[in-house]
N, C-alpha and C positions, 0 to 999 in steps of 0.2 A: 504493500500500500504506500509506504513512504517513498519507494522508488517511482511509483506511478504518479503520485500527487505531491509535488514539491510544496513546501511551506506548511505542512501539517504541524500542529504544535507538538512539542515533545511530550511523551506520556508522563503522567504523574504517578501512576500506579501499575503494578502487575495486575493481571486480570484472572479471575477464577470463573468457572462455568458449571452450571447445573442444568443439564439438558433434560428434556422430556418430562417436565413437571406437568401434572394434570390439574387444571382449573375448571370447576363446574361452570358451564354456560347457564344462561337464564332458564333453559329447559332441562338442565342436568347433563347435557352432552359434554363429553370431555374436551376441553380446549388445551391442546398440547402447547407447552410454554417452556422457553429456555430463559434461564436467569444468568446474566453476566454481572460480575461484581468486582469492586476493587479489593485486592488482597492487602488490606490494611485495617488497623484498628480505627474505630470511630464511626460516627453516623454519617450516612451519605443519602442525598435525595434520590428519588426513583424516577426513571423515565419509562413510560408505558408505550410500547410500539406494537400495534395490532395489525396483522397483514394477512391478505388472502393469497400471497405469492410465495409462501414457504418461509423457512427460517434459515436457509442456506445462503449461497451467494445471491446478491451482494449484501443482503441484510445482516448477516452474521458479522462480517468485518466492519462494514460502514456504520452500523448502528449499535450492534452488541459490543464489539471490541473497542472501537474508537471512543465511544462515549464512556464506557466503563473505565478506560484508561485515564479519563479526565476527572473521575471521582463521582460516578453515578452508578447506582444499581440500574440495570436495563432489563426490563421484562419484555421479551420478544415472543409474541403469541400468534399462533395461526388461527384465523377466523373460523367460525363454525363451518364444517364441511370441507376444509382445505388443509393441506399440510399435515395430514394425520389426525386432525381434530374431528370429533364425532358430529353427527347431525348432517343436515343438508345446507349447502351454501345457497342463500337466497339474496341476490343482489340488493343491498341496502336495508333490508327489513329487520335484521336481527342485531345490528351493530349497537344501537343505544342500550338495549337490554343486556347484551353480553358484556359491554363495557362496564356497566354498573355491577354485574355479577363478578367481574374481575376485580373491581374495587373492593367488594366484600371479601374476596380472597386475600387481597393485598393487606387489608387491615389486620389479618390474622398472622402475618409473617413477622417473625421476631426482628428482622433486619429493616422493616419498613418504618421510617421515622416520621411519617405523617406529612411529608412534603413531596408532592408529585408534579411532574411535568410530562408533556406529550410531545412527540416529534415524529415526522415521517412525510413521505411524498405521495402524491396521486391518491389512490384509494386509502392509503394510510393517513392521508389528510381527512378523508371523509369520516373515518372512524373517530377522529378527534372532534369534528363538529358534532357527531352523534353523542359523544360523551358530554359535550358542552350544552346539549339541550337541557340537561339538568346537572350542571357542573358540581361534582362532589367538593366539599369544603377543602379537601387536601390539594385540589388542583390549583397550582400557583402560576403556571406558564404553559403556553402552547407555541409550537413552531410548525406551521403548515407550509410544506415545500411543494411547489407545483401541484397544488392540492385541488381536490374535487369537493364541491358541496351540492351540485345539482346534476344528477344523472341524466335527466331529460336533455339538458343543454349539451351534454357530452355526446349524445346519440342523435340529436336532431337540431336543425337550424331552420326556424320559420316553417316547420312542418316537413322539411326535407331531411331524409336520412343521411347522417354523416357516415357513409358506408365504410370508409377506410378505418375510422375510429371504432366502429362496431366490430369489425373483423380483428383489429389489433387487441381490443379488450377481450374478445372471445379467446384468442390465443393465450393472452396473459393469464386470464382467470382459469382457463381449463388446463394449462400445461405448466405454468411457471412453478406452481407449488409442488409439482412432481420432481423438480430438479432441473438444473441447467441443460443437461443433455436432451431430455424430452422436449423442453421448451425451445431450444435452438432447432431441433429436428422439425418441430411443428411450424416454427417460423419460416424455415426454408421451404417446407412443403407448401405453405400458403403463398409464398412469393412465386413459386413455380406455377401455381394454379390460379394466381390472382386474376388474370384476365378472364379465364373461363368462369370463375365464381362471380365476378362483378358484372359480366355481360350476359349472364344466364337469363332466360325468359321462361317463367317468371323468376324473380330474384329470391323469393321466399325459399328458405332452407337450402339454397345453392351452396352455402358454406360447408355442408356436410361432406362433400367430396374432398375438401381440404382438411377438415378436422377429424374425420373418421367416425363421428357420431353427432347426434342431434343434441343441441343445448336448449332446453325449454326456456330458460331466462333470456337467451339471445333471441329466440323467436319472438318473445314478448316485447323486448325493447325495440326490435326492428319494425314490428307491425303496429305499435301504438304511437302514432305520429302526432297526436293532438296532446298538447301540454295539459289540457283540461280533462283528459280522459281519467276516470277513477283509478286506472292502473297506476298512475304516477302520484296518487295521493300519498303524502308523507315522504316522498323520495327526496325532495329538496330540503336541505337543512339550512336554508338562508336565514331562517328566524333565529338560529343559534347566535348569530352575531348581533342581532338587534337589541339584546338585553345583556350581553356578556360583559363581565367585569374581570375576566381572567386576561392578564397581559398576553397579547398574541402577536407573534412575528409572522409575516407573510413573505414568501420567496417565490419568484416566478421568472420566466424568461420571455423575451419579446416574441419568440416563435414557439412558445408552449401552447399546446392545444387547449389548456385550461387558463390561459392568461386572463381572459375576460372575467372568469369566475373569481380570480384573485382580486381584480380591481373592484368587483362588486362587493366582496367581503371587506376589503379595506374601507370602502365608502360606508358600509353599514357599521363597522366597528368605530369609525371616527364619529359618525352621527350619534352612536350610543355613548360616546365619551369614554370608550375603552382604550387603555394604553395599547398602542400598536406601532409596528414598524413595517416598512415595505422595502424589499430589495428586488430590483428587476435587472437581470443580466442579459447578455447576448446569447441566450441559450434556447434550446428546444426542450421538450419534455424529458428526453433521455439525456441530453448533454449536460443539463444542470447537475446531474448526479455523476457525471463522468468528467469532462473537461472543467466544468464549473464547480466541482466538489470542494476544492480548497476554499473558495469564497463562500459557498453554501454552508460548509461545516463551520467556518469561522463565525459567520453570522449567527448560526444556530447556537453554537457554544456560548457566544457572548450573551445572547438573550437568556439562555438557561442559567448561566452563572449569575447574571444580574438578578434574576427573580427567584432562584432556588438557593443561591448562596449569598444574596445581598452584596454582590460584587459587580458593580456597574463599570469597572475600569476599562473594559474592552468595547463598550457601547459607543457607537458613533454619535456625534452631537445633534444630528437631525433625524427626523422620523423617516425620511425617504432617501434612498440612493438608487439612481438609475444609470444604466450604461447608455452612452450616447453613440448611436450608430453614425457612420460617416467620418468620425474622428477617433473612434476607439478609446474613449475616455469615460471616467465615472464622474457623476455630479451628485452632490448632496443637496436635497431640497427640503423645505419645511413641510410640504404637503404635496398631494397628487390629486388631480392635475394642477400644475401651477397656473397662475394667471396668464392668459394668452388672448390674442385677437384672432377671431375667425376670419379667414380670407377665402373667397370663392374663386375657383378656376373653371372656365367654361369651354366646352368643346366647340370647335368650328371646323368647317369643311377643310380638307387637306390634312387632317390629323394633327391640328395644332391646338394648344391650350392658350387661353387668354384670360386676363382678369377684367376685361370689359364685358359688362353684363349685356345679354342679348336683348333685342327690342321685341322679339316675338318668340314663338315656340315652333319655328319651322323645323322640318326634318334636317338632320345633319348627314346621316348615312343609314343604310340598311344592310343587314347581314342575315345569313341563314344559319340556323343551328339544326344539325342532323343527329338525332339520338343514336342512329346506327353507326355514327363516327363521332362520338362525343368529344368535346373539347377536353384535353387531358389536364390533370392537375399537376402542378410543379412546385415543390417546396411549400413553404408557409408553415402555419402552426398545426402540426400533425403530431400524433403519438409515435409514428414510425421514424426510422432512421433517415428517411427521405425528406424530413422536415428541414426548415430553415431557409436562408437566402440562397437563391439560385440565379444563374444567368437565364433570363427569360427570352433570349433571342429566338430560339427555335419555336417556342410557344407563340410568340408575337408574329411569326411569319405565316401563321395559319390564316385562312380567309375568314374564319369564324371568331377571330379575336381582333377587337378594335383597339387602337392606341392613339392617344392624343398627348402631344409632347410640348412642353413650354420652351421658351427661349433659354439660351445659355445664361446662367446666373453671373452677374458681375460682382456680387457680394454674397457671402454665405447666407443661407436661409435656414433657420432653426424651427423645427416643429416639435412641440411637446404636448401630448394629450390625445384625446380621442379624435380620430379621423372619420369622416362620413361622406357618403355620396347621395346627392339628391338627383334621382333619375326620372326623367320624363320619357317613357317608353311605351310604344304600342306594338301589339303582336297580331298575327292573323288568326291564331287559334284560341287566344284568350288564356293560354296556359304556357308558362315558360319560367325559367330561372334567370337570375342575373348574378354574375360574379364580377366583382369590381376590385381593382388592386392598385396600390400606389407603388411606383418604382422609382429608383434613382438611376439616371442614365449618365455614365461618366463620359469624359471627352473622347474616348475610343468607341463609344456607342454601346457599351455593355449595359444592359438593363437588369437591375437587381431588385427583387421584391422587398418592400419594407413592411407593409401590412395589407390586409384585404378583408373583404366581407361578402356575404351571400344573402340573397333575398329571393322570395318567390313572387312572381307576377301573376295576378289573377285579374286580368284586365276586364273580364266579363263581370266581375263582382265589385270592382273598386276603380277609383280614378287611376289613370295611367301613370301618375307620378308617385314614386315610392322613395322613402329614405332608407338607405342601407348603412348600418353601422359597420365601420371597417377596423374595429379594434382601436388600439392606442399605440403610440410610438414615441420615442425620443430620438430624433435624428437630425443631423446637420447635413444639408446639401451644400457641398463646397463650391467655391468659385469655379466656373466652367462646366458644372454639372447641370442637368436639366430634370425637371419634374415630368414624370410620365403617368398618365391615367390609363389603365388597361381595363377593358370591358369585354366580357364574353357572356355566354348563356350557360355556363357550367364549368365544373372542374372535377372530372371523373378519374379515378374512383373516390376521390375525397368526399364527394356528394353523389348519391345515386342519381343516375340520369333521369331527367324529366321526360316522360313519354310524349308530352305535347298534347295530351288528350284529357287531362284531369283525372286519369285512372290512378289507382294506388301504385306507388313506386315499387312496392315489393310484389305486386300481383300482375303488373302490366305485361301484356304480350303483344300489344299493338303500339307501334311507335310512329309518330307523325312529325316530319320536319316543320320547323317554325320559322317564320319570317319576322324579324325584329327590327324596328325602326327607333333610332335614338333622336331625340329632339334637342334643340339649342338651349332650352331652359333647364337642362341638366347641369349639375355643378359638382365639382370635387371640393369639399370643404376641409381646409387645413387649419390647425391651431398654431398660428405663428407666435413664436416667443420673441420678446425684445432682444434676446441674446443669451448665450450660454457662458460667456466669459465672466 
């Protein structure tokens, strides 16, 4: 670990290990639990880490060993129905009750000194929010890393299936707790069969050919596309933050598939008056725990020592730290988002962007989207290793991708905060999607994605103008670079392709090409900052 990640703190203690402890779940099922502890005299606070992904690599070294070295008891537990634990895994429904049951067990342990923290990424963040629904009095700090609180938003966007996310979660939940070898084998098998799975007609249960078996919970999340469906009742733990008083640190990356959920929770915690901190790095969902681990671990450790040891010496002076793209630096901020001025950029014929507002809503251009040859996805905020910034040149050469590019900048332009698109679009079928992306074009013409967003067009049911959130960013466009607005009607397989008929995305067998017209009163809205210096 120390050879892989430079800059890790020196260990304070040798570590002991008690594997295979049995903790009763809320229904009595055995939750298999490993206990890591400092081999030293004295009291130490405890960290609870509950995971559906097993207790081996990478959880054992990164969470068990590293944190125990720094003076914490670490309780690393497999969620119900995973990693040898009894019962049946049921996405999200058991975590609050099983977290409380684990607390009851902890109170009986002679080494538990009554001071508890939680830490972990992704679904390991979800179980923290579940415990925070009714926080035990011993809970003194939380660290949620690239964390989840709303399963619906992980699997769906405006009613459209986030197909690649669903498949990635399916592989992780079904195979990772079995060990790294089965997980890697399943991941490679899915990669080989990804095209066949994602283009199947119908899409429902097509994943079985790659996974080898049917997953009832995956069927459910893929087929319940309406956020108001009773199926999703209780899934979102957003309310945890609305009344929380437990100091909570949030960590994410600009290209994390859950970055928007982190910003939502930060906003809720701030409104609730809860002590919180936010770190946003140049990471994806996976690279935050790989290349970004030295920063993520340092941030996590500083927060836990401050609130479990009353040692704030390593805390930074401001609540927010963000990585600035385009100049590869970090900035400390008092809050997020900072004060900015919204500026609008408008598309005009010839593929140009201008800040001069249009006089009417005349058509700018028209393009065709063919679901038989869907516009491919490229990089961006994904769960997979293909996430992150990419050269968009090949994508932008397609006939079904529009680009509008601003003039070369004569001075740097800084944008910090949420980006959005206001789109005035008409279609000939009444059913289409829109994918909109902000890119940075360098002097050599290389176009790199910064942030993006997705929306569904139902022009038979609503006005043809729609606002599409495009996530948030902190980015400097240097002198000589250009702003580019990219617009298309999909990003497959990141999102399931729209059949163009209004039919269910998972059951569609008929696909109709769509003619899409963009109008001049569309706008790319950027949060301009007065400067980063």
